N, C-alpha and C positions, 0 to 999 in steps of 0.2 A: 504494500500500500504506500501511497505517496500523496503529495499535495502540490498545488500550484501556488507559488508566492503571489499574493495580491498586489505587491508593489512592482515587481519586475517581470512577472509572468513565467519565471523559470520553474521547471518541474524538479521536485526535491523529495528525497526519502522522508518517510514519516518521522516526526520528532527531530528533524534536522533543521536548525535555524538557517534562514537564507543569509548569505553574506551581506546583501544590500540592507539588511535591517540591523546589522551589528555595528556598534560604535567602537571607539578606541579602547574601551575598558571591558569588552566582551570576552576577552581571553582567546581570540582567534589569532593565529599566526599571521594571517593576512586579512585585511579588511578593505572594503571599497571606500575611497574617500567620499564623504557626504557633501551634498549640495545643500547649503543652509540658506542661501539667498540673502537679500533679493537679487534680481538679475544683474543690476549694475554693480553690486559688490562682487558677485561671482566673476564678472567680466574683468574687474580690476585685479583679481587674483589669478596670476598665471599658473598656479598649481591646481586651480579648480577644474574638475572634469568638464564643466560647461565652457570655460575659456579655452581649454585644450580642444574641445569639439570644434570651435570656430577656427582656432589656429591651424588645425590640421586640414581644414577644408577651404578656407576663404582668405588666404594671404598671397596666393600666387600672383594675382594681378593688382595687389594693393598699391605698390609704389607708383605705378603708372596712373592709377586712378587719383592718388593724392597729388601727383604732379599736375594733372589736368585741372583738378579742383583749385590749386593755387594759381595757376595761370589765368583762370577765368574770373578770379576774384577782383572786385572793385576796391578802392581805398576805403579806409575806415570812415563810417558815418557818425558813430557815437563813441567818442574817446572815453576811456575808462577814467575813474577818479581814484585817489588813494583810498586804501582800505579803511583808514581811520575816519574818512568822511562818509563812506557808504560801504558796508560789507558786501563784497562781490557775490557771495552766495545768496544773500537776501535780495540783492538787486535782481539776480537771475530768477529767484522764486517769485518776486513781485512782478517781473515782466511776464512770466508765465500766466499769473492771475490776470494781469492787464489784458493780455491777448484773449483770454477766455471771455472776459467781459466785452471785448470789442467785437467778437464774432457771435455773441449770444447775450441777450439782455439779462438772463437770470440763470447763470451757470450754477451747478451744484457746488456747495462748499463742504462736502462730506469730509474731505481730507483735513480741512481746518477744524471742523467740529470734532474729528477724532483726536486731533492734537489738543484741543481745548478740554476734552473729556479727561485727559490725564493731568490737567492743571487745576482742577477743582470746579465746583459748581459755579462760583462767581465768574470764572473765565468762560465757562460754557454760556452763561447768560449774556455776557458781554459780546461774545462772538455772534450769538444769535441776533442780538440787537444790531450789531455792525452789519451782518448780512441783510437785515431788513432795511437799513439805511442805503445799502447798495442795490437793493432789489434782487438779491441772489436767492436761489432756491435752497431751502433747508429741510424739505420733506425727506423723511428717512427713505433710503433706497431709491431716491429719485433717479430715473434713467439718465445716463450720460448722453444718449443719442437724441438727435432731432433731425429734421429735414432742413438742410441748409442750401444756400446761405440765407441768413436772416439779419435784420438790423441789430446792431449791438446796443450796449447800454447808453442811456441818455443822461446818466448821473453826471453832475458837475465834475469836470476833469480833475481838479485838485482833490476833491473828496474821494473820487475813485482811486486816484494814485495813493492817497494815504491809506485807504481801505485795503488796497492790494498789498501794500507794505505790511500792514498788520496781519493779513491773511498769510503772507509769506512767513512771518515770524512764528505764527501758530503752527503752520505746516512743518516748519523746521523742528519744532518741539515734538511733533508726531514722529518724525523720521529719526530724531537723534535725542537720546537721553541727555547727552552733554548739553545740547542746545536748550533743552527744557530746564536743566539745572543751573546753567551759567549764562544763558543768553539774555537779551533785553527783557524778556517776560519774567525773569526770575525776581524782579523787584516787586511783583504782585503776589508772590507766594505768601499765603496766609493773610492776605489783606484784601481790601475791596478793589475792584477793577470795573471800569465802565467802557463802553464803546468809544466815548470821547477820549479817554485815556489811551486807548489803543491807537486811535487816529493820530494822537500827538507824538507817537514814537518815530514817525518818518522824518529822517534828517533832510535838510535842504538839498544836499548833494544827491540823495536818493530820489527826491522828487524831481530834480532836474534830469537825472538819468531816465526816469520813467516818462517824462515829457518828451524827451528825445526819442525814446523807443516808440512812444505812441505815434509820432510822426513817421517813423520808419514803417511801422505796421500799416498805417493808413496809406502810405504811398507805394511801398515796395512789396508787401506781402498780401494784405487782404484783397487787393484787386485781382491778384492771381488766384487766390482761393475762391473768390466769388464767381469765377468762371467754371466752378465745379459743382453744379447742382446735384443733390442726391443725399444719401445718408451721411450725416456728420456726427462726430462724437468728441467730447472733451474729457480729457483724463481717462481714456479708455483702459479698462482691464481686459484680460483675455482668458479664454477658458483654461489655459494652462498656467495662469499667473500664480495660483496657489501652490502649484507643484514646485515652484522655484522660490517660494518664500516672498513673493510679491513682484509685480511688474506692472507699471501703469504708464502709458504713453502721454504725450502732450495733446495731440490733435489728430483726428482723422477727418479728411474732407473728401467724400465720395471716392474712396479707394486709395487715397494718398495718405500714408502714415507720415506725419511731420513731427520732428523734434526741434525744439527751440533751443539755441545755444547763445549765450551772452559772453563767452570768453573774450578776453582782450586780444589774445593771439589768434589769428586766423589759421586754423589747421584742421585737417580732416583726420582725426585720430582713429586708430584701429578700434578703440573702445566705443567711439561714436557710431562707427559702422556696425560693430557687433551688437550694439544696443538696439538699433532699429531692425536689424535682421532678426535678433532674438525675439522682439515683439511680434514680428510677422510669423515666426515659427510657432510661437505660443498661441496663436489664434487657431487652435486645433480644430475648432468647429467651423472655421471659415466664416465666422459671423460678420466680419467687416469687409469681406471680398477685396482684400488688399491687392493692388496692382502696381503701386509705386511706393518708393521710400524716399523721404526728403529730409534734409537738414537745413534749417534757416539760421544763418549766422547773423544775428540781429545787429551787432555792432558794425557790420559791413553791408547791411541791407541786401544780403546775398542768399538766394534760395538755390540749392543744388538738389535736384531730384533725378531719380533713376527708376527705370522699369525694374520691377522686382526680379523677374527671371533674367533679364539682361545683366543686372548687377551681380547676381550670384554666379552666372556663367563667367563673367569677367574676373571676379575675385578667385574663383576656383581654377581658372585657366582651361576650362572645358565645359561642355554642356552638362548641366545637372538637372535632376528632377526635383522641383521644389517640394512636391508632395512626399517624395521618398526621404528628403532631408528632414522634413517636418516629422515624419514618423521616426526617423533615427533619433532626433532630438527628444521626442516624447519618450522613447525607450530609454535614453540616457537618464532622463529625469526620474523615471520609474525605478531604474536600477540604482541610482545614487542618491535618491531623495532622503531627506532627514525624516525618519519614521516618527519623530516627535510632532511633525506637522499634521 
């Protein structure tokens, strides 16, 4: 008698633990390295089975693609500012929120609410009040999808920028325990907090950065996205996201999966490419019917987009079957997943 492992599908003798469910203290001579997630962290780790999966398949044509990306890039449109004046991570998070409001009048703020939930009841109430001031959706499990394009938020521009900065801070608290304990929101621990107090956290340099990004979005990105009628989604998660400990994209516009980058240096990193490819692979149920992958370098007002199959073929150096690669990635996650999830 035997059984089939529910994680990786391998057949095993009865009473024999599958290696994919064994951690480092299980007493086995050899164990499979676990994927603990989220996707971006696994891609950062060159020892991760997920990162090695991409390295083995999609690096042959990488240098030529990076060269063409640099050659086609325009000069900087939004210069960066010193970190002491505006934290670059918060700038990037706030720009992401700003773009969501500019392409949808009432985007879900579930991520921010999740962050607020870990900071106490007072913070949750303040974020709900803030969302109301911005016209954002706070209904539980509100769908991320809608039929686009639609008109964006009509909220006063400075109010929206301040609100996006606050939402970025709360989102950082959700993603990082260190940010929750030591970031700007730490001043409210154990004390009262209001929506107005959150709005006051945005520094002048941060507001200036967001005003510049708003202009870039209005002139260089949204007109291109508006030419794509059909199913849109903000902050999409994928049917395989939970299998890798979390993976949520920035924006999908009628089959184009777009990631927003606000880095000061214009470069097409291997991590950026593997991130968008990973999102496409994780759409196991083909819910979003992805056909293109794109990266928008906001500081350069530069949208680079590639056909999904064409990109994979070029990076692999030969024709590949996207569906076959997706199945291989799913099997990898089943084999190396952390059984604690």
